[in-house]
N, C-alpha and C positions, 0 to 999 in steps of 0.2 A: 533562407529556408522559405521554401515553398507550400505557402497557405494552402487548405486542403480543397479541392475543386467544388463550387458552391453546386453543383447537381448533386454530387457525391454528398453531401453535408446534408444537404435536406431530405434527400434519401433516407440516410440514416435517422433522421428527426423524425420523418414519418414513421418510421416502424417503430419509434421507440415509444410513441405518443400512446396514452392510455386516456380515456374518457374519464375512467373513476378517479383520477390524480387532476384531471381537470376539474372537476365539479368538487374536490375535495379540496385543491390549494389555489383555484385559481389560476390566471394566465401568467402569474410573478416568475414559477420555474420554469414554463414553457419559454417567455421569452427570453430570459436568461440562457436557456440552452441554443436558442436561435443568434444569440447577439454572442456569447462568451464559450461558443462550442472549442474546444481545446484542439490546437494546429498538431497535426501528425509529423513527427522527427525523428528521424536517426537516431540511433543511442550516438554515435560520432556526435552529431548536431544538439544533442542533451546534454552531453558533458561538456563540450566547448561552450554552450548557451550558460552552463554554469561557470564560467572562467576557468576551465581545465586544457582550455588548448589543445593542440595534436595530442592526443591517445592511440596508444598503441593498445589495443583493445584485445589482438590478438596475444599480445606476450601474457597480460594479465589474464585470461581467459584459461593459458595453459596451467596457470597455479590453481585451475578448478575441478582439472581431470578427475582425481582419484576422488574428489567430492562429491561431485554429477555422477559418478560410477556407481557409490554407496545411496544416494540420494534415491536414485532410478531404482535402486533392487528394492529400496525399502518401498517404494511407491508400487510397485509392480507386486511385490508380495500384500499389499493394502487391499487392493484392487482386488488380486484373486482369491485372499480369505472373506474380504468383505464385501463384493461385488457390486463396490460404488467407489467414484470418483472420492480419494482422499479431499478435496477440495484443494489442492494445490496450485501454484504457481503455474504457469507454463517454464523450461526452461528456459528460455529469451527471458523472460521476466525474473528470473530467480539469478541471473547473471548478469542482468542489469542493477538490480539491489547489492551486489556484491563489488560493481565498478564503481557505481556510485558512492558506495563507504568506501572504497579505496582510494576513490580520487578526493572525495570532499573531507575525508578524515574529520568526522564528526566524532566530539566528545561523549555527547548523550543523544539516543535515540529511542524515541517511544513508540512504540505499536500497542494497538488494539487487533487483538484476534491473533491466537498461534494455532490451533487445531494441532494437526500432525506435527508442524513447524518447521516445513521448509521454508516458506520465507525467513523466518527467525535463523536458521540454519545460514542462509548466505550473508545476513546482515554480520550475523555474530563469525562468519567464516572472516568478513571484509575488517572487523576488529580486532581480530586476532593478529591478521597478517599486518595491518599498520600499528600493533603494538601499542594500541590505545583506545581509550573509550569503553559506555557501557552502555547494555541495552536494558529498556526495561516494557516490559509487557502487560497486558492487562488480557484477561482471557474468562469465559465463562462461559466453558468445554460443554460439548453435547455428547453424553458417554453412552458406549453400545449397551443397549437394555432399557434407558431411560436419561433424562434429562433434567439438569437445573436449568435450563434455559428455553423456557415455555415460547418466546417470543421470536424463535426461529421459525422461518418459512420452510414448507417442505422442501425448497429447491436448495434449501442452505442448511441441508441437516449430514456434517459430514462425521457420522459418530467415531470417539477415539476409543480402539478396540479395548475389550475389557481388562483391567488390571493394570492398563496404562496411564500415565498423565499425560499431560498436553506437555506438547513440545517434543515427545517420546522420538521422533526421527534425530532429534539433535545430538553430533557426536560428544561423548564424553568433555572431548579435549575442546571444547569449545563452550562450557558452561561458565566457565569462571568470569567470564564479564556480563552474566545475564543473572535478570532478576523477574520472576515471575510473581504478579498477583492475581488471583484467581477471584474473580467475582464480577458485576456488572459496571461497565465502563462509565455510565452516569452516574453510578456512587463513587467512584476509584479515580478517575480522570482526572477533575481537577485537583484534591488531594496531592495524586503524586506529580502535576504540573506546579504546584504551589510549593512542595518540598524542594524540586529541580529546580524550578527558579526557569532559565533560559534554556534550550534546548535545539539541537543541530537537524534534526529530522522527525517528521511525523509522521508514520504508516499509520492510513485508516483501513483494515480490514477485518473487522469482524461484522457485527450486523448491518445488510447493504439495504435499509431501506431509507426513504428520503429523509424524513425526521430525523433520525439517530445519524446519518451522515454528516447532515447540517449542522445541528447540534455538536459533534465530535469535533468538526472543523473549527466552529467558532469560539470551544474551547480552546481547541491549541493553537488556533492561529497567533494571539496576543503573545504565547511565549516561544514561539520560534525568530530565533535572532535575526539579523538583519541579512544574511546570508544564507540564511537556512532554510530548508524544504519543506513542503507539506506533499504526501503521495497517497492516491488512493487506487485500490486495486479495485476491477468491478465499478469502477465509478459510471458504467455506462448504463448502472441499471436504471437510474433516476437521474434528475438533474442537479442534487445537491450540490457537485463541484462545479458547477457551471454557475449556480445562479451564486453560490458563496463569492468565485472569480469574479461576477458581476455585481453584487453589493460592494464591494471590496475595491473595486477596479483594478483587478489583478488580471495579468495576463498569465494564462495556463496554456500547458501543453499536454499530448499525451506519445508515451515512447515504450513500444512493445505493449499496448495496451493499457500502459499504466497513466494515472493522470498525475498531474503535477504542476504545485503553483510554488513562484518563489520571487520575492524581490530583485533577484539577479536579471530574470528574465526582462523586467520590467528596465532596468538598470540599461539593460543591452539594445532595448527596442527602443529609450531614448537617446541615447549616445550619436 
C-alpha cells in the first residue's frame, strides 16, 4: 500500500493546525499528528489488511440496494424538512461499515453516537445478514426545539425531528440485534464495556472534541480483542486518533475518510 505523499500530508496538517489548540494542549498532539497520520487505503486494501483476503465488494454491495434507496429517501426528507444536514456518513462510508461487519463477522459492536441512525443501520444490516452479533449504542441526542446535550458545538448540531427517537431511520426488521443506551458516554461507556468484557468493533462518532475522543479511545481499547477494530468518524477534526495511535505505538489507516486502528495492521506490517 502506498503511503500518502509527504507534501500532501503536510498540507493537510497545516490546514488543520489551530493556534488555540496549540496553546491549550501543547506540542504533544501535533507531534503525534505529524508522526502518526493515517495512511490512506482503498476498501479492498482495508479489508485485506484485516486478513480477509480477496473480497468481491461488488457482490456484497448488491445486498444493499434496497436499503441504500430507503435511507437516501429518509436523508433527503430530513434535509427538505429540517433545512440542514442530518450529520450522516457518506454513502461510501456507510457501505464500508457494512462490508467490514459482513467480512469481520463481529459478535459485539459498540458505537458512541447514533443521531438519525444511518451508521447504526448499516452496522445492523451487516449483523442481520451474518445471522449473528449485537450492536450496543450510546447516544446523548439533540432534539428539535431543545437539547439535553449542552456540550455540542454549533457545527455538530443535527437535531432529531420532534416526536422521534435516536435511530429513527433504522428499519424495524434490523432492531432485534440493537440495544440503545441514552445518556453521556463519559458515564455509560465504561460500565457498558465492563458488562460486555471483550468487543470486536468500536465506532467513535458522538462528540468530536479532542479530549472527548481521546478519552473514549482510551476507555474502549483495553476491551477490543486481539483481532478487533477501532473506528473513528470525523477523526480529522483534531489529533486525538493520531495521538492515541502514537502513544500506543499502533499503526493507523484511513479508508473512505474513516480512521481505523487495529492490531492486525501491525501484524501485517511486521510479517
